[in-house]
C-alpha positions in Angstrom: 14.7 13.9 -25.5 15.8 17.1 -23.3 12.3 18.3 -23.8 10.5 14.7 -22.7 13.1 12.8 -21.3 10.7 10.1 -20.3 8.7 9.6 -23.5 11.4 7.2 -25.4 12.2 5.1 -22.3 7.9 4.5 -21.1 7.9 3.8 -25.0 10.7 1.4 -25.2 9.3 -0.4 -22.1 6.0 -0.7 -23.3 7.0 -2.0 -26.8 8.8 -4.1 -24.9 6.5 -6.0 -22.7 3.7 -5.9 -25.6 6.5 -7.8 -27.3 6.3 -10.9 -25.1 2.7 -10.0 -24.1 1.4 -10.8 -27.5 4.4 -13.0 -29.5 6.3 -14.8 -26.4 9.8 -12.2 -27.0 12.0 -13.3 -24.0 15.5 -11.7 -23.5 17.5 -12.7 -20.2 17.6 -9.9 -17.5 21.7 -9.5 -18.1 20.8 -8.3 -21.8 19.2 -5.3 -20.2 22.6 -4.9 -17.9 24.9 -5.0 -21.0 22.0 -2.4 -23.2 22.9 -0.1 -19.8 26.4 -0.6 -19.9 26.3 0.6 -23.8 23.9 3.6 -23.3 26.3 4.8 -20.5 29.3 5.3 -22.7 27.0 7.0 -25.3 26.7 9.6 -23.0 29.9 11.5 -24.4 28.9 11.3 -28.4 28.1 14.6 -29.8 25.1 13.2 -31.6 22.4 12.5 -29.2 20.8 10.1 -31.6 22.5 7.0 -30.6 22.0 7.9 -26.9 18.3 8.1 -27.7 18.1 4.9 -29.7 20.7 3.1 -26.9 18.0 4.3 -23.9 15.0 3.5 -26.0 16.5 -0.3 -26.8 17.8 -0.6 -23.5 14.3 0.0 -21.9 12.5 -2.3 -24.9 15.1 -5.5 -23.4 13.7 -4.6 -19.7 10.2 -4.6 -21.1 11.1 -8.1 -22.8 12.8 -9.8 -20.0 10.6 -8.5 -17.2 7.3 -10.3 -17.8 9.1 -14.1 -17.9 8.8 -14.3 -14.6 5.5 -13.8 -14.1 4.4 -16.0 -16.9 7.1 -19.1 -16.6 7.3 -19.1 -13.5 9.8 -20.9 -11.5 7.1 -22.9 -8.8 8.5 -24.6 -5.5 8.0 -27.6 -5.0 5.4 -26.6 -1.7 3.4 -24.3 -4.0 -0.3 -25.0 -3.4 -0.5 -25.2 -7.1 1.2 -28.4 -7.0 -2.2 -29.6 -5.1 -3.8 -29.7 -8.8 -5.6 -33.0 -9.0 -5.7 -34.2 -5.5 -9.5 -34.1 -4.8 -11.0 -31.6 -2.1 -8.1 -30.3 0.1 -7.9 -28.4 3.3 -5.9 -25.0 2.8 -4.6 -22.7 5.4 -3.4 -19.3 4.2 -3.9 -15.7 5.6 -5.5 -13.3 3.4 -3.0 -11.1 1.8 -5.0 -8.2 0.6 -8.3 -6.3 0.5 -11.1 -9.0 -0.1 -13.6 -8.3 -3.7 -16.9 -7.9 -0.9 -20.4 -8.1 -2.9 -23.7 -8.9 -0.9 -24.1 -12.3 -2.0 -20.6 -13.2 -3.1 -17.0 -12.1 -3.1 -13.5 -13.6 -3.1 -9.9 -12.7 -1.9 -6.4 -13.9 -2.8 -4.5 -16.3 0.1 -1.3 -16.7 1.1 -0.9 -20.6 1.5 0.9 -21.6 4.6 -0.7 -25.4 5.2 -2.4 -28.2 2.9 -4.2 -30.9 4.6 -4.5 -34.0 2.2 -4.9 -37.8 2.7 -4.8 -37.0 6.6 -1.1 -35.5 6.2 -0.5 -31.8 7.0 2.2 -30.3 4.5 3.9 -27.2 3.9 2.4 -25.4 0.9 3.5 -21.7 -0.4 2.3 -19.1 -2.9 -0.8 -18.0 -4.0 -4.3 -18.4 -5.1 -7.6 -17.2 -5.3 -10.6 -18.4 -4.1 -13.8 -17.7 -5.4 -16.9 -17.6 -2.5 -19.9 -18.1 -4.4 -22.5 -16.9 -2.2 -22.6 -15.2 1.5 -20.6 -11.9 2.0 -16.9 -12.7 2.8 -15.9 -11.1 6.7 -12.7 -11.4 6.7 -9.8 -8.5 6.1 -6.5 -8.8 5.2 -4.1 -10.8 7.6 -6.7 -13.2 9.1 -5.6 -17.0 9.0 -8.0 -18.8 7.3 -8.9 -22.7 6.9 -11.5 -24.1 4.4 -12.1 -27.3 2.0 -11.8 -26.8 -1.8 -10.6 -28.3 -4.7 -7.2 -26.6 -5.7 -7.3 -26.0 -9.8 -4.8 -24.8 -12.4 -6.0 -21.3 -14.0 -7.7 -22.0 -17.5 -8.9 -20.6 -20.0 -12.0 -22.0 -22.6 -9.6 -21.7 -25.6 -12.3 -19.2 -27.7 -10.9 -16.8 -30.3 -12.1 -12.9 -28.5 -12.2 -13.9 -24.8 -10.8 -12.8 -21.7 -7.5 -14.3 -20.9 -8.0 -15.2 -17.2 -5.5 -17.2 -17.0 -2.7 -14.4 -17.8 -4.2 -11.7 -15.5 -4.0 -13.9 -12.9 -0.5 -15.2 -13.8 0.4 -11.1 -13.4 -0.3 -10.8 -10.0 1.5 -13.7 -9.4 -1.6 -16.5 -8.8 -1.3 -19.7 -10.5 -4.2 -21.3 -8.6 -7.5 -21.2 -8.1 -10.6 -22.5 -5.4 -14.1 -22.5 -5.3 -16.0 -22.5 -1.9 -19.6 -22.9 -2.1 -21.0 -20.3 0.9 -18.8 -17.8 3.4 -19.8 -19.4 5.9 -17.8 -22.4 5.4 -14.6 -20.5 5.8 -13.6 -20.6 9.3 -11.1 -17.7 10.6 -8.5 -19.3 13.0 -7.1 -16.1 13.8 -7.3 -12.7 13.2 -3.9 -10.3 12.5 -1.6 -12.3 12.4 -0.2 -10.1 9.4 0.2 -7.2 7.0 -0.7 -5.1 10.4 -0.6 -1.6 7.9 -2.2 -2.5 5.3 -5.5 -4.2 7.7 -5.9 -0.6 9.4 -6.3 0.6 6.3 -9.0 -2.0 5.3 -10.5 -2.5 8.3 -11.1 1.5 8.1 -12.2 1.4 4.9 -15.1 -1.3 6.2 -15.9 0.5 9.3 -16.5 3.4 6.7 -18.9 1.7 4.4 -20.5 0.1 6.9 -21.9 3.0 8.9 -22.0 4.6 5.3 -25.0 1.9 4.5 -26.5 2.5 7.2 -27.2 6.0 6.8 -27.9 5.8 2.9 -29.2 2.6 2.3 -30.1 3.4 -1.3 -27.1 5.1 -2.7 -24.3 4.0 -0.2 -23.8 1.4 -3.0 -22.2 4.2 -5.2 -21.1 6.5 -2.1 -18.7 3.7 -1.5 -17.7 3.0 -4.8 -17.2 7.2 -5.4 -15.3 7.4 -1.8 -13.6 3.9 -0.8 -13.6 2.5 -4.0 -15.9 -0.8 -3.4 -17.6 -1.1 -6.5 -19.1 -4.5 -5.6 -22.4 -2.8 -3.3 -23.7 -1.5 -6.8 -25.8 -3.0 -8.4 -25.3 -4.7 -11.8 -28.0 -3.0 -13.9 -26.9 0.2 -12.6 -23.3 -0.3 -13.2 -24.7 -1.0 -16.9 -26.6 2.0 -16.7 -23.8 4.2 -16.1 -21.3 2.0 -18.5 -24.2 3.2 -21.1 -24.4 6.4 -20.3 -20.7 7.1 -20.6 -19.7 7.9 -16.9 -18.4 4.9 -15.7 -15.1 6.6 -14.7 -17.0 8.2 -11.8 -17.4 5.2 -10.1 -13.4 3.8 -10.3 -11.5 6.3 -7.7 -9.5 8.3 -10.4 -7.7 11.9 -10.8 -10.7 13.1 -11.0 -11.7 12.2 -7.4 -7.9 12.7 -6.1 -7.8 15.8 -7.7 -11.2 17.1 -6.2 -10.2 16.0 -3.0 -6.7 17.3 -3.1 -7.9 20.8 -4.1 -10.7 20.4 -0.7 -7.7 20.0 1.3 -5.3 22.4 0.2 -8.4 25.6 0.5 -8.9 24.2 3.9 -5.7 24.1 4.7 -4.9 27.2 3.4 -7.8 29.3 5.1 -7.0 27.6 8.4 -3.4 28.6 8.1 -4.3 32.2 7.5 -6.0 32.3 10.8 -2.9 32.1 12.5 -0.1 35.7 11.5 3.0 34.5 12.9 2.8 31.8 10.8 1.4 34.3 8.0 4.7 36.2 8.9 7.4 33.2 8.9 5.8 30.3 6.5 5.1 31.1 3.2 1.4 29.4 4.1 0.3 28.5 0.0 3.6 26.5 -0.7 3.4 24.9 3.4 -0.7 24.0 2.3 0.5 22.8 -0.6 3.4 20.3 0.9 0.7 19.2 3.6 -1.7 18.1 1.1 0.2 15.2 0.1 0.3 13.0 3.4 -3.8 12.8 3.5 -4.0 12.6 0.0 -1.3 9.9 0.6 -3.9 8.3 3.5 -6.3 8.5 1.2 -4.6 6.3 -1.4 -4.3 3.3 0.7 -7.5 3.9 2.5 -9.5 3.2 -0.9 -7.7 -0.1 -2.2 -4.8 1.7 -4.4 -6.4 1.0 -7.4 -4.0 1.8 -10.6 -5.6 5.0 -11.2 -5.5 6.5 -8.1 -1.5 5.6 -8.3 -1.2 7.1 -11.0 -3.6 10.2 -9.6 -1.6 10.6 -6.4 2.4 10.2 -8.5 0.9 12.9 -10.6 -0.2 15.9 -8.1 3.1 14.9 -5.6 5.2 16.0 -8.4 2.9 18.9 -9.3 2.8 19.6 -5.7 6.7 19.6 -5.9 6.9 21.7 -8.8 4.9 24.2 -7.1 6.7 23.9 -4.5 10.0 24.6 -5.8 8.1 27.3 -8.1 9.0 25.5 -11.1 7.2 25.2 -14.0 5.7 21.5 -14.7 5.0 19.9 -18.5 1.8 17.9 -17.8 3.1 15.4 -20.6 6.1 14.4 -18.7 4.4 14.7 -15.2 2.2 11.9 -16.9 4.9 10.0 -18.7 6.9 10.0 -15.7 4.2 8.8 -14.0 3.7 5.5 -15.9 7.2 5.0 -16.4 7.5 4.7 -12.5 4.1 2.6 -12.3 5.5 0.1 -14.8 9.0 -0.1 -13.4 7.2 -1.2 -10.4 4.6 -3.7 -12.0 5.3 -4.0 -15.2 1.9 -6.3 -16.1 -0.2 -3.2 -15.3 0.5 -1.8 -18.2 -2.5 -4.6 -19.4 -4.8 -4.0 -16.6 -7.6 -2.2 -18.2 -7.7 0.4 -15.9 -4.2 1.2 -16.2 -4.8 2.0 -20.4 -7.8 3.8 -20.1 -6.6 5.9 -16.8 -4.0 7.5 -18.6 -5.4 7.2 -22.4 -7.7 9.4 -21.0 -5.6 12.2 -19.6 -3.3 11.9 -22.0 -6.2 12.9 -23.9 -7.3 15.9 -21.8 -3.7 17.7 -22.3 -3.4 17.2 -26.3 -7.2 18.1 -27.5 -8.5 19.9 -25.3 -6.1 23.0 -25.8 -7.2 22.5 -29.6 -10.9 22.4 -28.8 -10.9 25.5 -26.5 -8.2 27.5 -28.9 -11.1 29.5 -30.2 -12.7 30.6 -27.1 -9.4 32.7 -25.9 -10.9 36.2 -26.3 -14.0 34.8 -24.6 -14.8 36.2 -21.5 -14.9 33.6 -18.4 -18.2 32.6 -16.7 -20.4 30.2 -16.9 -20.5 29.9 -20.6 -16.7 28.9 -20.8 -16.5 26.7 -17.7 -19.6 24.2 -19.8 -17.7 24.6 -23.6 -14.6 24.0 -21.1 -16.6 20.8 -19.7 -17.6 20.0 -23.0 -14.3 20.1 -25.0 -12.1 18.2 -21.8 -14.8 15.1 -22.4 -14.8 14.6 -25.6 -11.4 14.6 -25.5 -11.1 11.8 -23.0 -14.1 10.1 -25.4 -11.8 10.5 -28.2 -9.0 9.0 -26.8 -10.6 6.1 -25.6 -13.1 5.6 -27.8 -11.3 2.5 -29.8 -9.9 1.1 -26.6 -12.7 0.9 -25.2 -14.7 -0.5 -28.3 -11.5 -3.2 -28.2 -12.4 -4.4 -24.5 -16.1 -4.3 -24.3 -16.9 -3.9 -28.0 -19.4 -1.2 -28.1 -18.9 2.7 -27.1 -20.5 5.9 -26.1 -20.5 9.3 -26.8 -23.7 10.1 -24.3 -20.9 10.8 -22.2 -20.2 14.0 -23.7 -23.1 15.1 -22.4 -23.4 12.9 -19.0 -20.2 14.7 -18.0 -21.5 17.9 -17.9 -24.3 17.2 -15.2 -22.5 14.4 -13.5 -19.5 15.4 -13.2 -21.0 19.0 -11.1 -23.1 16.6 -9.3 -21.1 14.0 -8.3 -17.8 15.8 -8.3 -17.7 18.7 -6.6 -21.1 17.9 -4.6 -21.4 14.2 -3.3 -17.6 13.3 -3.5 -16.5 16.8 -1.6 -19.7 16.2 0.7 -19.3 12.7 1.3 -15.3 13.2 1.6 -15.5 15.6 4.3 -18.0 13.0 6.7 -15.5 10.3 6.6 -13.1 11.8 9.3 -16.3 12.5 11.3 -17.4 9.3 11.2 -14.7 8.4 13.2 -15.1 11.1 16.2 -18.5 11.9 15.3 -20.8 10.1 13.3 -24.0 11.5 14.3 -22.3 14.8 12.3 -21.5 13.1 9.3 -25.4 12.0 9.2 -26.1 15.4 7.4 -23.2 15.4 4.7 -23.6 12.0 3.6 -27.7 12.5 3.5 -26.0 15.4 0.8 -24.3 13.4 -0.7 -26.5 10.4 -1.0 -29.7 13.2 -2.7 -26.7 14.4 -5.4 -26.3 10.7 -6.0 -30.3 9.9 -6.9 -30.4 12.9 -8.5 -27.0 12.2 -10.7 -28.5 8.7 -11.3 -31.8 9.4 -12.1 -30.0 12.0 -15.1 -28.0 8.6 -15.6 -30.8 6.3 -16.4 -32.3 8.8 -19.1 -28.9 9.4 -20.7 -28.3 5.8 -20.8 -31.0 5.6 -23.2 -28.9 6.4 -25.9 -27.9 3.3 -27.8 -24.1 2.4 -27.6 -21.9 2.7 -30.7 -21.3 -1.2 -32.0 -17.7 -1.7 -32.1 -17.3 -5.4 -33.0 -14.0 -5.5 -35.3 -12.0 -2.9 -32.9 -8.3 -4.7 -33.7 -4.9 -4.1 -32.5 -4.2 -2.7 -35.5 -6.4 -0.6 -35.0 -5.4 0.4 -31.3 -1.8 1.1 -32.9 -3.0 3.2 -35.3 -4.8 5.2 -32.7 -1.9 5.5 -30.1 0.3 6.7 -32.8 -2.2 9.6 -33.6 -2.1 10.9 -30.5 1.6 10.3 -29.8 2.3 12.6 -33.6 -0.2 15.2 -31.7 1.7 15.3 -28.9 5.3 15.3 -30.8 4.7 18.2 -33.7 3.9 21.4 -33.1 2.5 22.6 -36.0 -1.3 22.6 -36.5 -0.8 22.0 -40.0 0.9 18.5 -39.2 -1.5 17.5 -36.4 -4.2 18.2 -38.9 -2.0 15.9 -41.2 -1.1 13.2 -39.0 -5.3 12.5 -38.1 -6.0 12.6 -41.4 -2.9 9.9 -42.0 -4.6 8.0 -39.4 -8.0 8.3 -40.2 -7.3 7.0 -43.7 -5.4 4.0 -41.7 -8.1 3.6 -39.8 -10.6 3.5 -42.7 -8.4 0.7 -45.2 -7.7 -1.6 -41.9 -12.1 -1.9 -42.3 -12.2 -2.2 -45.9 -15.3 -4.2 -46.9 -14.6 -7.6 -47.8 -15.1 -9.0 -51.5 -19.0 -10.7 -51.7 -19.3 -14.5 -51.7 -17.0 -16.9 -50.2 -14.1 -19.4 -50.7 -16.2 -22.2 -51.7 -15.1 -23.7 -48.5 -16.7 -25.6 -46.1 -15.1 -23.8 -42.4 -16.7 -25.9 -39.4 -15.9 -24.2 -36.3 -16.3 -26.0 -32.8 -16.0 -23.6 -30.7 -15.3 -23.9 -26.3 -17.8 -22.8 -24.4 -17.4 -24.8 -21.8 -19.8 -28.3 -20.8 -22.3 -26.7 -23.9 -22.1 -26.8 -27.3 -21.9 -24.4 -30.1 -21.0 -25.2 -33.8 -20.0 -22.0 -35.8 -20.2 -22.7 -40.4 -19.1 -20.8 -42.6 -20.7 -21.8 -46.1 -19.3 -22.2 -49.5 -20.9 -19.2 -50.5 -19.8 -17.0 -47.0 -23.3 -17.5 -45.8 -23.0 -18.1 -41.4 -25.0 -21.0 -40.0 -24.8 -21.6 -36.4 -25.5 -24.8 -34.4 -26.4 -24.4 -30.5 -25.4 -21.9 -28.4 -24.1 -23.4 -25.6 -25.0 -22.7 -22.2 -25.2 -23.8 -18.2 -25.8 -27.5 -17.9 -28.4 -26.4 -15.4 -29.7 -23.2 -16.3 -28.4 -19.7 -14.8 -25.0 -19.5 -14.4 -22.7 -16.7 -16.5 -24.5 -16.0 -20.0 -22.6 -18.1 -22.5 -24.3 -15.7 -25.2 -22.4 -12.5 -23.4 -19.1 -13.1 -22.3 -18.3 -16.1 -24.5 -20.4 -17.1 -27.5 -21.2 -13.3 -29.7 -17.6 -12.0 -29.0 -16.1 -14.9 -30.2 -18.3 -14.5 -33.2 -17.2 -10.6 -33.3 -13.4 -11.9 -33.0 -14.1 -13.8 -36.0 -15.7 -11.3 -37.9 -19.4 -12.6 -37.7 -22.0 -9.9 -37.3 -25.1 -11.6 -38.3 -26.6 -15.2 -38.4 -28.2 -16.2 -41.6 -29.2 -19.8 -40.2 -29.6 -20.6 -36.5 -29.9 -23.7 -35.7 -30.9 -25.3 -32.3 -30.7 -29.3 -32.2 -33.0 -29.6 -28.5 -33.9 -27.2 -26.1 -31.5 -28.1 -23.0 -29.9 -25.2 -21.4 -26.5 -26.2 -22.5 -27.4 -25.8 -26.5 -30.2 -23.1 -25.9 -29.4 -20.2 -23.0 -26.2 -18.9 -25.2 -28.8 -18.0 -27.9 -30.8 -15.5 -25.8 -28.8 -13.2 -25.5 -27.2 -13.7 -29.7 -31.1 -12.9 -30.6 -30.6 -9.6 -29.5 -27.4 -8.9 -29.9 -27.0 -9.6 -34.0 -29.7 -10.0 -37.0 -30.7 -13.7 -37.9 -31.8 -14.6 -41.2 -33.7 -18.2 -39.8 -34.6 -20.4 -37.6 -34.3 -23.9 -37.4 -35.4 -26.4 -34.7 -37.0 -29.6 -34.7 -40.7 -27.9 -33.7 -41.6 -30.6 -31.3 -44.0 -29.4 -28.5 -42.4 -28.7 -25.2 -42.9 -26.9 -21.9 -39.6 -24.9 -22.2 -39.7 -21.3 -20.7 -36.3 -20.3 -22.5 -37.3 -21.8 -25.8 -40.4 -20.2 -25.7 -38.2 -16.9 -25.3 -36.1 -17.8 -27.5 -38.9 -18.2 -30.2 -40.5 -14.9 -29.2 -37.4 -13.0 -30.0 -37.0 -13.8 -33.3 -40.6 -14.0 -33.9 -40.9 -9.9 -32.8 -37.6 -9.4 -35.3 -39.6 -11.3 -38.3 -37.3 -14.6 -38.1 -38.5 -17.1 -40.2 -38.8 -20.6 -37.9 -38.3 -24.0 -40.0 -39.5 -27.2 -38.7 -36.9 -30.4 -39.5 -37.1 -34.0 -38.5 -36.2 -37.1 -40.6 -39.5 -36.1 -43.1 -37.6 -32.8 -44.8 -36.5 -33.6 -47.8 -32.5 -32.8 -48.3 -31.9 -29.2 -49.1 -29.0 -26.7 -50.2 -27.7 -23.8 -48.4 -25.0 -22.0 -49.4 -23.8 -24.3 -51.6 -23.9 -27.1 -48.4 -26.2 -30.3 -48.5 -28.1 -30.1 -45.7 -30.1 -33.6 -45.1 -32.1 -33.6 -41.8 -32.1 -37.4 -40.6 -33.6 -37.4 -37.0 -36.1 -36.9 -35.4 -38.6 -39.4 -37.2 -41.8 -41.4 -36.2 -40.2 -43.8 -34.7 -37.9 -41.6 -31.9 -38.1 -42.7 -28.4 -38.4 -39.4 -26.9 -41.0 -36.7 -25.5 -40.3 -33.8 -27.4 -37.6 -32.4 -25.2 -35.6 -35.7 -24.6 -31.9 -36.0 -26.0 -33.1 -38.7 -28.0 -35.5 -35.5 -30.0 -32.2 -34.0 -30.7 -31.7 -32.8 -34.7 -29.7 -34.6 -36.5 -28.2 -34.1 -40.0 -25.2 -34.1 -42.1 -23.9 -31.1 -43.6 -22.2 -32.6 -46.9 -19.4 -30.7 -49.3 -18.5 -33.1 -52.3 -16.9 -35.9 -50.5 -16.6 -34.9 -47.2 -19.2 -34.1 -44.7 -19.6 -33.7 -41.4 -22.7 -34.9 -38.8 -24.4 -33.0 -36.6 -26.1 -35.1 -34.0 -27.7 -33.5 -30.6 -27.7 -35.4 -27.4 -29.1 -38.7 -29.0 -28.2 -41.8 -27.3 -28.1 -45.5 -28.1 -31.6 -45.9 -28.7 -31.9 -43.2 -31.3 -28.4 -44.2 -32.9 -29.6 -48.3 -33.1 -32.2 -46.9 -35.9 -30.5 -44.7 -37.3 -27.6 -47.3 -38.2 -29.6 -49.1 -39.8 -28.9 -46.7 -43.0 -25.5 -46.3 -42.9 -25.1 -45.1 -46.7 -26.7 -41.9 -45.1 -25.0 -42.1 -41.6 -21.5 -41.9 -43.0 -19.7 -38.5 -42.6 -15.8 -37.5 -42.6 -16.9 -35.9 -39.2 -18.5 -37.0 -36.6 -19.6 -34.2 -34.0 -19.9 -37.2 -30.8 -23.2 -37.4 -29.5 -24.0 -35.9 -25.7 -20.5 -34.4 -25.0 -19.2 -38.7 -25.2 -21.3 -39.8 -23.1 -20.9 -43.2 -22.2 -24.2 -43.8 -23.0 -23.7 -42.9 -27.1 -21.4 -43.4 -29.5 -22.2 -47.0 -29.8 -20.0 -49.5 -31.8 -22.8 -49.8 -34.2 -23.5 -46.3 -34.5 -20.0 -45.6 -35.0 -19.0 -48.7 -37.6 -22.3 -46.7 -39.6 -20.7 -43.1 -39.8 -17.2 -44.7 -40.2 -15.9 -41.2 -39.8 -12.2 -40.2 -39.8 -12.2 -37.4 -37.5 -14.1 -37.4 -34.2 -15.3 -33.7 -32.0 -16.1 -33.8 -28.7 -17.5 -30.3 -27.2 -16.6 -30.9 -22.8 -16.3 -28.8 -20.1 -12.6 -28.6 -19.1 -12.7 -30.4 -15.3 -16.5 -31.1 -15.6 -18.2 -32.6 -12.5 -19.6 -35.3 -15.2 -16.6 -37.2 -16.0 -16.9 -36.1 -19.6 -16.0 -37.6 -22.1 -16.2 -40.9 -21.0 -13.6 -43.9 -21.1 -15.8 -46.1 -22.5 -16.6 -43.7 -25.5 -13.0 -42.3 -25.4 -11.9 -46.1 -26.1 -14.0 -47.3 -28.5 -13.4 -44.1 -30.7 -9.3 -44.3 -30.3 -10.5 -48.5 -30.9 -11.6 -47.4 -34.5 -8.6 -45.3 -35.7 -10.5 -42.0 -35.1 -8.7 -39.2 -34.8 -10.4 -37.2 -31.5 -10.4 -33.9 -31.0 -11.9 -32.2 -27.6 -12.8 -28.4 -26.7 -11.4 -29.3 -22.6 -8.1 -30.0 -24.1 -7.7 -28.6 -27.7 -10.0 -25.4 -27.1 -11.9 -24.7 -30.3 -11.5 -26.7 -33.4 -11.9 -26.0 -36.8 -12.0 -28.2 -39.8 -11.8 -27.1 -43.5 -13.5 -28.7 -46.8 -12.6 -28.1 -50.2 -14.8 -30.9 -51.6 -12.0 -33.3 -51.8 -9.7 -33.0 -48.7 -10.3 -31.5 -45.3 -7.9 -30.1 -42.5 -8.2 -29.3 -39.0 -6.8 -27.2 -37.0 -6.9 -26.2 -33.4 -7.0 -21.9 -31.8 -3.6 -21.0 -29.9 -2.4 -17.9 -29.2 -5.1 -16.0 -31.2 -5.2 -18.0 -34.2 -5.9 -21.6 -35.5 -2.9 -23.9 -36.5 
């Protein structure tokens, strides 16, 4: 504890935060004070062990109690979140932080002041995040604005593997959202009414960004990210290339950037001060230059938006600078743990920010693993070869320790960064960053003089972009099943490598860690469990159902998507991550009930993300470009296409019986209509589920003529619960015990319709809805069945 005084408090605090975040463990704040008093009393004990345990427990309790105000806030009666459900209201408030500005969209946080509803002006408080769907946000921190929008409560889809959007906003003290169609719909009431200091930095950054954009129209987006922390002007294609090449960290201002900038400032100040002999005689110029480096670095911290990685870097540079100024030796691990402890004490939820995690892990890996990798080079003379090897070792260390966390967050990781950093770090770090940073003060006083420096930086960025685009061709490593257990094991291994001094002990820890990770991913026994499991995925105002067949084979019925096409890629954002998180790596039977966007679009990404065994559809001709693209992608992979209709004889797959019921010759549709949807019953023993696509009353009337074939245990309600579907005769013929409805939360169509719900409830049918229940899972054993809903990471 004496050698690592901040490690036990940091581990205790992190443990408490994780216990609350993942398991909802809560302690009253007074208990942390009680533990602190107990720790103080133990100072006088001879043995240090009780004190260490008490300190760790104190910080654990503190961590476990510090998230309660974010997760379970006591919102005031005037909080803007109270206006959810009012319909469109007029909201007025102050922009309280730097807006996220992009060329054609944006978002900003607003401190609400008043709401005009039903002709009355009411007081409002609290924060909300405002999404601007089109247009560039022209406002700055401190501006008072007014706009008309619906106030909504942040919500998740309720699907496995999704990003916890609601909790991430709660950690920022945001409990309401609003959407505005265009930036022009927001009225500026008054400029600069609050936050003058922050506004100064934001205004300065905006002006600098505009000048960079004028001098460098092509590479200006990357330069703004490098120098000002504004990533909104980097194209998605280029950002994807940076990620695939393993140098995405370059686009975030971190220790890499700040360290180089601090070194440049120090060298420049030392050179300037050495010109004055009197100063050289009276002061230690090196110590003075070191101390004088802190103010401009701190100024740059706020100019660049004070991101977590930047804050960590400045804190560490400040500690190291002060230690050097005091001529005291510093331990990098102590500096790192102190910076982490300070940041978590100031803002506990930052532990769950992926940028915070990767930033600290990467630096921790550099400190611990780089010396291990470079130990054989001790006898090598300094030179280009040694520097390149050192850079490779550092890049390998950072890649190794962040490999699993990156895989957990993004379902893939890349080793291309080991090579990429050898080229990109000198070009971007010691080239573009230095030239661009030197241009920033000149932009304010002599823009013409800044032009050549921006041009040099732009040329270096352009060269780097070409190298990155070439290295991005190296395929990433798919990591679809990284769990929290994997992250815990890797963290414990890194902790062991940090604390254990001997080489043999470190090798033993690494070996145990590798065995533990391997044991966590032992292949499952072949075959299924003789159960039919239906997982009705919550994908918004679309539809997708995962079917686990009795023999273990996997079927997917539809893939969700936006109602009118376009928008968020449901396949990439929701569907495929959900399948991966549930352990699904391939689809044996891919089924499309009909080619409307809300059923088809998610399958486009899936068709390239995982193997498909067979594709089932109705095969009816339709002029649908998305369906043609899906067919082309599957055919290119050699996937056989099977056409199903009422004329198809029942057959068995995976131990379950498939009975196609529709479409037939009497179908009233025209190939692409809802009434041409594929309808089939999937049965196991005496239990079954009826898939109905989006059929309406005309198709239902025909199907109802044969109740014996239609009867089912579970009904997938047609057309998201539309009032034009689920007719009385159809429901009576099917006679289900459970009804599943897929509908988007607060959708604009009013689905499911009240009339449909009334008809279902009147017949004693249990209704489950994805807009309220999230993902729903039904398990059939052949004679019995059970229903569960997805909550807190598992079905229950």
